[in-house]
C-alpha angles and dihedrals in degrees: 000000000000089000092051092050090050089051092050090052090049090052091053094048095047090044091052091049090050090053091051090057092046090050089052088054089045091056102035107020090240113174091193091055090046092053091049091048091049093049092051091046090055088052089050089052091052092049093045092049092052092046093047093048090051091052092048091051090048092053094050084081095043136072101225139077108203130203086244093069091037095059093035088060091048092053091047090052092052091050090050092050092048091052091051090050092048092050104040110017103032101201111165118233098011092087090052095050094044089054093046086061092043092051092047091052091048093048095045089048088073086076092058117103107234090198098060118065147137111298115239088202087078087063098049097140095037104033093137090053090061091061091046091049093050092046093050095045093049091051090047092051091049094049094045092047089054090049090052090054090052090048091051090048090051092052092048095048093044090053093048093048092047089055091043093237104159097187126162089256092056092049091055094052122091120246122282090251092054093049090048092049094053091044089055090052090054090053092046088057101035103046098053091045090051091049093048093048091052091047090054092048093050092046091051092051092050093047091050093048094245097123090140088074089067085082091054115124091240093055094044093048090047091056091045089054092049091050090054092052090048088052088052091051091048092049090049101042104031108024096033094219118192117271093247093058091045093051091053091048090049092052089050091049091049089051088058089050090055090049088050090056091050089052087074086085092058100038136097091201100065 
């Protein structure tokens, strides 16, 4: 356990150093700083992967899934997505902001108690569904978080263009159409995954005879969040609302998603 704690600390320190280089690129458009930040981020991904695999192997012999592994997996997923964006899409700034969120999740995860988790004994008949549910919900959170960053970027760029502020930051950003296109892709991935994860959760509760938990605050807020994202999709696909209105609606929907995450502290379900 000492070795694993040391490894977690090493991940945090290397991650922080990577963010410093990315911030230098963010401020001064330094390609050298960007390359250093990317190299360190790849090292963070390797360390995180090893640490996550070790935790998964450890829990194969245990009966709990703790918030510690849950958020560790979410942070790993954000790092993975940011590396893919950096390699194949090459949108300035988005990698930096994705990793600011990933680092915050990783740092705050230190306050999780690895010894207290969600009992898998509650899912005796549907144990495999629990892992599927967690995998889907983590991927959904990652995609929708990325979409929120694109929505925020859209609002910022739209405001700067409206005021005719042609700063160096504005010149490094992609066009509004490009931002909107990638934001749509995040929704296309995130919303179905969120719906599928909720469907699995509801099915498991019904199979186990725990239908009363369908009225739990966590479940209700999850469905409210999904409804807001469905409204967003309808506004985008059917009504063809302007990008500015859609970006604001997306930020509101993501705010509900954050409240849904906070509802874990008041729920009997998670």
